N, C-alpha and C positions, 0 to 999 in steps of 0.2 A: 504494500500500500504506500502510495506516494505521500510526501510531506504535506502536499496541498490537500489531499483527501483527509488526512488526520486533522488538519486545522478546520476543514469544513464540517467534519463530524463532531468535533468537540471545541466549539468556539469559546474563546476566553473573553471575559468582560473587562472593559476598561476600569481603572480605579474609580473614576467618577460614577460609572454605572453600578459598580459593586457597592459603593457607599450608599447610593440611592436605593438599591434593592435591600440592603441591610436595614436602612432606615424605615422602609415600607414594612418589612417583616416585623421589626420591633414595634412599630405603630399598630400593626394589626394584632400582635400579641397583647399589647397594652389594652386595646379595645376589648379583646376577648376576656382579659382578666377583670376589667372594670364591669363588664356585663355579668360575668359569673359572680363577682362580689355583690353586685346589686341584687341579683336573683337570690343569693344566699341570705342577704339581709331581709328581703321581702318574704322569703319562705319562712325564715325564723320568726318574723313578726306575725305571720299568719298562724304558725303553730302555737305561738305564745297566746294569741287572742283566742284560739280554739281550746286552749288548755291541754295541748297534746305534747308539751315538752316533758321530759322525764323529771321526776321530783325527788329522786333518790340522792343521797349525799354524793354519790359518784358523779352526779350531774354538775357538781360545783367545781369542776376542774378549772384550771387557769384559762383554757381556751373558751370554755362556756361563759365564764365570768367576763372575759374580754368581749365576747360577742354580745352579751346582754348589755354591757356598758356602752358598746358601740350603738346599739339600738336606742338607749336612753339619750345619748349625745346627739345622734342624727335627727331623731324625731323631735326631741326637745328644741334643738336649734332651728328646725323647720318652723315650728310655731313662733319661736322668738323672732325670726326674721320677718314673718308676717306681722307680728305684733308691733314691730318697730317702724312700720310703713305709715303709721298714722300721720296725717298732715302732709303727706307727699314725701318724695325722696328727691331732694335737690340741695345744692350747696352743701353746708355741713350736715344736713339731714341724711346724706348718703351713709354716714357712719352709724346712725341709730339702728338700722336693721342688723348691722354687723354686731354692734354691742349687745343688742337684745338676743341675737342668736347665740352669743357666747354666754350670756347671763342666765338664760333659762336652765341649761344643764348645770351651771354653777349653783343656781338656787337649789336644785334637787340634790346635788352632791353635798352642799353645805348643810342643808337641813338634815339629810340622812346621816352625815358624819356627826353632827351634834347630838342626834337622838340615839344613835346606836350604843354608845358607852353606858348611858343610864339604863337603857332597855336591857342590856346584857347583865348589868348588876341586878335589876329587878328579877330577871329570869333565874339568876343564880340564887338569890335570896329565897325565891319561892320553890326552888328545887327542880328547875326545868333546864338546867345548864346542859345536860346531855343531849337535848333536842335543839340546841341553839344553831347548829349547822343547818338543819332543815328550816329553822325559822329564818335565818339569813337568806337562804335560797328563795324562800317565799317572798320575803320583803324586796329583794332585788328584782325578781320577776315582776312584782307589782309595780315597781318604779318604771320598768320598761312598758308595761301596759298603760300606765299614766301618760307616758310620753307619746305613745302611739295614738291614744285617744285625743290627746291635746293637739297633735299634728293634724288629725282629721278635722278638727274644728277651725283650723287656720283660714280656710276660705270664708267661713262665716264671719270671722273677725274683719277680713278685708271688705266684705260686703257691708258690714256695719259702718266701717270708716267712710264709705261713699254716701251713706245715708245720714250720718250724724257727725258733725265736726266739733262737738263739744268735748274738750279734753277730759273733764271729770266723768262724762258719760262713757268715754272710751275706757277709762280706768275701771269703772264699775262693770262694763261689759266683759272685759278681759278677766275680771275677778269671777264673774259668773262662768266663763269658759273653764277657768281653773277649777272651780267648784264642781262642774259637771264631770270633768276628767277625774277629779279626786273621788267623787262618789262612785264612778264606774270602776276605778281601781280598787276602791274599798270592797266592792262586791267581789271582785276577783280575789282579793286577799282573804276574804272569808271562805271562799271556795278553796284556796290554797291551804288554809288552816283546818280544813275539814278533817283530814287524817290525824293532825296533831290533837285536835279537840277530842276525837274519838279515842285517842290513846290516853289523854289526860285532860280532864275538863278544866283544869286550871289554865290551860292555854286560851280558853275563851276570855278569861279575865285579862290576860296579858295582851290579847288582841285589842281589846278596848283601850287598854292603857297606851298601846302603840298608836292607835288612831287619834286619841286625844293629844298625846305628846307631839306627834308629827304635825297635826293641824296647828297646834299652838305655836310651835317653833317656825313652821313654814310661813304662816301669815306674817309674823314679825320679821323673818329673814327677807321676805319679799319686799317689805318696806325699807329695810336696811340697804338692800342691794339696788334700790331704785336709782334712776328711772329705767323702766322697761319699755315704756311707750315714748316718753319725752314730749314735753310741751313744745309745740311748733313755734311758740312765741318766745321761747327762751333758748339759751345756748345748749349745745349737745355735750353731754358729759357721760363718761362711763359710770361714775358714781356721782350722786348729787352732793354738792358741797353745802349741806345744811346739817343742823343738829339732829340727832336721833329723836324719835318720838314714839308714842304708843300707836301701833298700827290699827288697833281695834277702835280707838277713839277717832282717828282720822277717817277710817272707812265708815264708821257709824255716822259721822257728820256728812260725808258725801251722800250716803243713802238718804239721810233726812232731807238734804237740799234737793235731791232728785225727786223724792216724794212730794215735797212742797212746791216743786217747780221753780226753784230759785236758780 
């Protein structure tokens, strides 16, 4: 076989063409990986909502915890981004959706971190420490359910913003959205606790302690970490530069003004 025939049968690529082909291959592989990762997140979210994820202590592996934390972060950030679009996205306001997307998962993580140590001590004192791994697994899954439900309410928040431009009304509306997501997650937590309560009825008492503790801390932390919406007439801040206050008093005054039409 002649040299010309060998070159015709096995042509070589120029360096430029080879780099271009390699770049195309890497880009295609990246798109496939992103697609698979997205499908994995959505499938896990679906299994979580259906209650089909395993509940055994073996399910608390590092990989499972990471995947659940990823769900909490992604879906919480989704609602946060929508939450921060009140008043439009222009000028400095373009940073508000970014800040809010970061702060909703931060709110969940901070509230959870503050509540867990005291809840662990309560479980230990009452004699339920041996079940705490199962308890933590149920609590983390419930946080993921909360984030998923909250993200599903994001379109409603954006529709509300087009209908009502009052800042205090936007705050109250988002508080209602958080309450809806919380009540839904609480129902799932009671379902997650079913086996624990069947094993020891004292878990029912601890469940109510957790719900009260988490709600109390969560509302105050939401006020401390504000603004999540941001007043369009004021500057954009990651944290508001004002003194701390009692969230329950502030929200109560907002509700009273809304009822009175002020």
